[in-house]
C-alpha positions as a Markdown table, in Angstrom:
| # | Residue | x | y | z |
|---|---|---|---|---|
| 1 | Unk | -61.4 | 97.9 | 6.8 |
| 2 | Unk | -61.7 | 97.3 | 10.7 |
| 3 | Unk | -64.5 | 95.3 | 12.0 |
| 4 | Unk | -65.5 | 98.2 | 14.4 |
| 5 | Unk | -65.9 | 100.6 | 11.5 |
| 6 | Unk | -68.2 | 98.2 | 9.5 |
| 7 | Unk | -70.3 | 97.6 | 12.5 |
| 8 | Unk | -70.6 | 101.4 | 13.3 |
| 9 | Unk | -71.7 | 102.1 | 9.7 |
| 10 | Unk | -74.3 | 99.4 | 9.5 |
| 11 | Unk | -75.7 | 100.3 | 13.0 |
| 12 | Unk | -75.8 | 103.9 | 12.0 |
| 13 | Unk | -77.8 | 103.3 | 8.9 |
| 14 | Unk | -79.9 | 100.9 | 10.7 |
| 15 | Unk | -81.0 | 103.4 | 13.5 |
| 16 | Unk | -81.5 | 106.1 | 10.9 |
| 17 | Unk | -83.8 | 104.1 | 8.8 |
| 18 | Unk | -85.6 | 102.6 | 11.7 |
| 19 | Unk | -86.7 | 105.9 | 13.1 |
| 20 | Unk | -87.8 | 107.2 | 9.8 |
| 21 | Unk | -89.5 | 104.0 | 8.9 |
| 22 | Unk | -91.4 | 103.9 | 12.3 |
| 23 | Unk | -92.8 | 107.3 | 11.6 |
| 24 | Unk | -93.8 | 106.4 | 8.2 |
| 25 | Unk | -95.7 | 103.2 | 9.5 |
| 26 | Unk | -97.4 | 105.2 | 12.3 |
| 27 | Unk | -98.6 | 107.6 | 9.7 |
| 28 | Unk | -100.2 | 104.6 | 7.8 |
| 29 | Unk | -98.0 | 105.0 | 4.6 |
| 30 | Unk | -97.9 | 102.3 | 2.2 |
| 31 | Unk | -94.2 | 101.4 | 3.1 |
| 32 | Unk | -93.1 | 100.8 | 6.8 |
| 33 | Unk | -90.0 | 100.6 | 8.7 |
| 34 | Unk | -89.2 | 97.2 | 7.4 |
| 35 | Unk | -88.7 | 98.3 | 3.8 |
| 36 | Unk | -86.8 | 101.4 | 4.7 |
| 37 | Unk | -84.4 | 99.2 | 6.9 |
| 38 | Unk | -83.8 | 96.7 | 4.3 |
| 39 | Unk | -83.2 | 99.2 | 1.5 |
| 40 | Unk | -80.8 | 101.3 | 3.4 |
| 41 | Unk | -78.9 | 98.6 | 5.3 |
| 42 | Unk | -78.7 | 96.7 | 2.1 |
| 43 | Unk | -77.1 | 99.6 | 0.2 |
| 44 | Unk | -74.7 | 100.0 | 3.1 |
| 45 | Unk | -73.8 | 96.4 | 3.1 |
| 46 | Unk | -73.1 | 96.3 | -0.5 |
| 47 | Unk | -71.0 | 99.4 | -0.3 |
| 48 | Unk | -68.9 | 97.9 | 2.6 |
| 49 | Unk | -68.4 | 94.8 | 0.7 |
| 50 | Unk | -67.5 | 96.5 | -2.5 |
| 51 | Unk | -65.0 | 98.7 | -0.8 |
| 52 | Unk | -63.3 | 95.8 | 1.1 |
| 53 | Unk | -63.0 | 93.6 | -2.0 |
| 54 | Unk | -62.2 | 96.5 | -4.5 |
| 55 | Unk | -61.1 | 99.6 | -2.8 |
| 56 | Unk | -59.7 | 101.1 | -5.9 |
| 57 | Unk | -62.8 | 100.3 | -7.9 |
| 58 | Unk | -66.2 | 100.7 | -5.9 |
| 59 | Unk | -67.9 | 103.7 | -7.8 |
| 60 | Unk | -69.8 | 101.4 | -10.2 |
| 61 | Unk | -71.8 | 100.0 | -7.5 |
| 62 | Unk | -73.2 | 103.5 | -6.7 |
| 63 | Unk | -74.7 | 103.6 | -10.1 |
| 64 | Unk | -76.1 | 100.1 | -9.7 |
| 65 | Unk | -77.6 | 100.9 | -6.3 |
| 66 | Unk | -79.3 | 104.2 | -7.3 |
| 67 | Unk | -80.6 | 102.7 | -10.6 |
| 68 | Unk | -81.7 | 99.4 | -9.2 |
| 69 | Unk | -83.8 | 101.0 | -6.4 |
| 70 | Unk | -85.7 | 102.8 | -8.8 |
| 71 | Unk | -87.6 | 99.6 | -9.6 |
| 72 | Unk | -88.7 | 99.1 | -6.0 |
| 73 | Unk | -89.8 | 102.8 | -5.6 |
| 74 | Unk | -91.9 | 102.2 | -8.8 |
| 75 | Unk | -93.8 | 99.5 | -6.8 |
| 76 | Unk | -94.8 | 102.0 | -3.9 |
| 77 | Unk | -96.9 | 104.0 | -6.6 |
| 78 | Unk | -100.5 | 103.8 | -6.5 |
| 79 | Unk | -102.1 | 104.5 | -9.8 |
| 80 | Unk | -105.6 | 105.9 | -10.2 |
| 81 | Unk | -107.6 | 106.5 | -13.4 |
| 82 | Unk | -106.2 | 110.0 | -13.9 |
| 83 | Unk | -103.4 | 110.3 | -11.3 |
| 84 | Unk | -100.6 | 108.6 | -9.7 |
| 85 | Unk | -99.9 | 108.6 | -5.8 |
| 86 | Unk | -96.9 | 107.7 | -3.8 |
| 87 | Unk | -94.1 | 109.7 | -5.3 |
| 88 | Unk | -92.9 | 110.9 | -1.9 |
| 89 | Unk | -92.8 | 107.4 | -0.6 |
| 90 | Unk | -91.0 | 106.3 | -3.6 |
| 91 | Unk | -88.6 | 109.1 | -3.5 |
| 92 | Unk | -87.9 | 108.4 | 0.2 |
| 93 | Unk | -86.8 | 104.8 | -0.6 |
| 94 | Unk | -84.5 | 106.2 | -3.3 |
| 95 | Unk | -82.9 | 108.7 | -0.6 |
| 96 | Unk | -82.7 | 106.1 | 1.8 |
| 97 | Unk | -80.7 | 103.7 | -0.4 |
| 98 | Unk | -78.4 | 106.7 | -1.0 |
| 99 | Unk | -78.1 | 107.4 | 2.7 |
| 100 | Unk | -76.9 | 103.7 | 3.2 |
| 101 | Unk | -74.5 | 104.1 | 0.3 |
| 102 | Unk | -73.0 | 107.4 | 1.7 |
| 103 | Unk | -72.7 | 106.0 | 5.2 |
| 104 | Unk | -71.2 | 102.9 | 4.1 |
| 105 | Unk | -68.6 | 104.9 | 2.0 |
| 106 | Unk | -67.7 | 106.6 | 5.3 |
| 107 | Unk | -69.0 | 110.0 | 4.5 |
| 108 | Unk | -70.8 | 110.6 | 8.0 |
| 109 | Unk | -71.1 | 114.4 | 7.6 |
| 110 | Unk | -72.9 | 114.1 | 4.2 |
| 111 | Unk | -75.1 | 111.3 | 5.6 |
| 112 | Unk | -76.2 | 113.2 | 8.8 |
| 113 | Unk | -76.9 | 116.3 | 6.7 |
| 114 | Unk | -78.9 | 114.6 | 4.3 |
| 115 | Unk | -80.9 | 112.7 | 7.1 |
| 116 | Unk | -81.6 | 116.1 | 8.9 |
| 117 | Unk | -82.9 | 117.6 | 5.7 |
| 118 | Unk | -85.2 | 114.6 | 5.2 |
| 119 | Unk | -86.7 | 114.9 | 8.6 |
| 120 | Unk | -87.1 | 118.7 | 8.1 |
| 121 | Unk | -89.0 | 118.1 | 4.9 |
| 122 | Unk | -91.2 | 115.6 | 6.7 |
| 123 | Unk | -92.0 | 117.9 | 9.9 |
| 124 | Unk | -92.7 | 120.8 | 7.7 |
| 125 | Unk | -95.1 | 118.8 | 5.9 |
| 126 | Unk | -97.1 | 117.7 | 8.8 |
| 127 | Unk | -97.2 | 121.2 | 9.9 |
| 128 | Unk | -98.8 | 122.3 | 6.7 |
| 129 | Unk | -101.3 | 119.3 | 7.0 |
| 130 | Unk | -102.4 | 120.4 | 10.7 |
| 131 | Unk | -103.1 | 123.8 | 9.3 |
| 132 | Unk | -105.1 | 122.3 | 6.4 |
| 133 | Unk | -102.8 | 123.5 | 3.7 |
| 134 | Unk | -102.1 | 121.4 | 0.7 |
| 135 | Unk | -103.8 | 118.4 | -0.7 |
| 136 | Unk | -103.6 | 115.1 | 1.1 |
| 137 | Unk | -104.6 | 111.5 | 0.1 |
| 138 | Unk | -106.3 | 108.9 | 2.4 |
| 139 | Unk | -107.8 | 105.6 | 2.0 |
| 140 | Unk | -111.0 | 105.3 | 3.7 |
| 141 | Unk | -112.9 | 102.1 | 4.6 |
| 142 | Unk | -116.7 | 102.5 | 5.0 |
| 143 | Unk | -118.5 | 99.6 | 6.6 |
| 144 | Unk | -122.4 | 99.8 | 6.1 |
| 145 | Unk | -125.6 | 97.9 | 7.0 |
| 146 | Unk | -127.9 | 97.3 | 4.1 |
| 147 | Unk | -127.0 | 97.3 | 0.4 |
| 148 | Unk | -126.2 | 100.8 | -0.1 |
| 149 | Unk | -125.7 | 102.2 | -3.6 |
| 150 | Unk | -122.2 | 103.5 | -4.3 |
| 151 | Unk | -123.7 | 106.7 | -5.8 |
| 152 | Unk | -125.3 | 107.7 | -2.6 |
| 153 | Unk | -122.0 | 107.4 | -0.8 |
| 154 | Unk | -120.2 | 109.2 | -3.7 |
| 155 | Unk | -122.9 | 112.0 | -3.4 |
| 156 | Unk | -121.6 | 112.6 | 0.1 |
| 157 | Unk | -118.1 | 112.6 | -1.0 |
| 158 | Unk | -118.8 | 115.3 | -3.9 |
| 159 | Unk | -118.7 | 119.1 | -3.4 |
| 160 | Unk | -115.3 | 119.6 | -1.7 |
| 161 | Unk | -113.4 | 116.5 | -2.2 |
| 162 | Unk | -111.0 | 117.0 | -5.0 |
| 163 | Unk | -110.8 | 113.5 | -6.3 |
| 164 | Unk | -112.2 | 110.2 | -5.1 |
| 165 | Unk | -111.7 | 106.6 | -6.6 |
| 166 | Unk | -113.5 | 103.5 | -5.5 |
| 167 | Unk | -110.8 | 100.9 | -4.9 |
| 168 | Unk | -112.9 | 98.0 | -4.0 |
| 169 | Unk | -116.7 | 96.9 | -3.2 |
| 170 | Unk | -117.7 | 94.1 | -0.9 |
| 171 | Unk | -121.4 | 93.0 | -0.4 |
| 172 | Unk | -122.4 | 90.6 | 2.1 |
| 173 | Unk | -126.0 | 89.5 | 1.1 |
| 174 | Unk | -126.3 | 86.9 | 3.7 |
| 175 | Unk | -125.6 | 89.3 | 6.6 |
| 176 | Unk | -127.0 | 92.4 | 4.8 |
| 177 | Unk | -123.7 | 94.3 | 5.1 |
| 178 | Unk | -121.4 | 96.1 | 2.7 |
| 179 | Unk | -118.0 | 97.5 | 2.5 |
| 180 | Unk | -116.5 | 100.3 | 0.3 |
| 181 | Unk | -112.9 | 101.3 | 0.1 |
| 182 | Unk | -112.1 | 104.7 | -1.6 |
| 183 | Unk | -108.8 | 106.6 | -2.2 |
| 184 | Unk | -109.7 | 110.3 | -1.6 |
| 185 | Unk | -107.9 | 113.5 | -2.0 |
| 186 | Unk | -108.6 | 116.9 | -0.5 |
| 187 | Unk | -107.5 | 119.2 | 2.5 |
| 188 | Unk | -107.7 | 118.1 | 6.0 |
| 189 | Unk | -110.7 | 120.1 | 6.6 |
| 190 | Unk | -112.5 | 118.9 | 3.6 |
| 191 | Unk | -111.9 | 115.2 | 4.3 |
| 192 | Unk | -113.1 | 115.6 | 8.0 |
| 193 | Unk | -116.1 | 117.3 | 7.1 |
| 194 | Unk | -117.0 | 114.8 | 4.4 |
| 195 | Unk | -116.3 | 111.9 | 6.6 |
| 196 | Unk | -118.4 | 113.4 | 9.3 |
| 197 | Unk | -121.4 | 113.7 | 6.9 |
| 198 | Unk | -121.1 | 110.0 | 5.9 |
| 199 | Unk | -120.8 | 108.8 | 9.4 |
| 200 | Unk | -123.9 | 110.6 | 10.3 |
| 201 | Unk | -126.0 | 108.5 | 7.7 |
| 202 | Unk | -128.1 | 105.8 | 9.0 |
| 203 | Unk | -126.6 | 103.1 | 6.8 |
| 204 | Unk | -123.0 | 103.7 | 8.0 |
| 205 | Unk | -121.7 | 101.4 | 10.6 |
| 206 | Unk | -118.0 | 102.6 | 10.9 |
| 207 | Unk | -115.3 | 104.5 | 9.0 |
| 208 | Unk | -111.6 | 103.6 | 9.0 |
| 209 | Unk | -109.1 | 106.0 | 7.8 |
| 210 | Unk | -105.5 | 104.8 | 6.5 |
């Protein structure tokens, strides 16, 4: 295979993964552009190397990549007491591993079609979120002055928020401050309403949404 073809396929995979990963990072997802680039470019490079070394028997590497990437995707999942989050991120990693594989094999049309379909799903999902449709997960960091009981915070979260789970609790007795980190689920309208309610409390210094 000519060096020009190798570079084109690697560069094409890199650009596709970079643009998608950058959007994911701007959306404060658990996996950013670096991971997407490494997964897709790595899959592409392995495919190119296999085709160059064994052009008549490169299919086994396809199965190895698809299977192996599943372990990485599992690491993107966030487990709650009654639910697991992060399936979209895990599936995205799997798809971009396949994208690198497809482009590495020289199937440009299939790769571009797959990339367009992935973006169409992401854009449509954002439209639904702007309209307040569906359920969305957010991690919120609540900084407080004074020692506030978690029950008082959760009382403000109840009645509208579908699920909330306390991820961590930090108390600074010396400076009389506290920090609570929650993973919450609900519609965009519900989340905004509840967070505004918490922010209006005297004990709330700031709220950060990730």
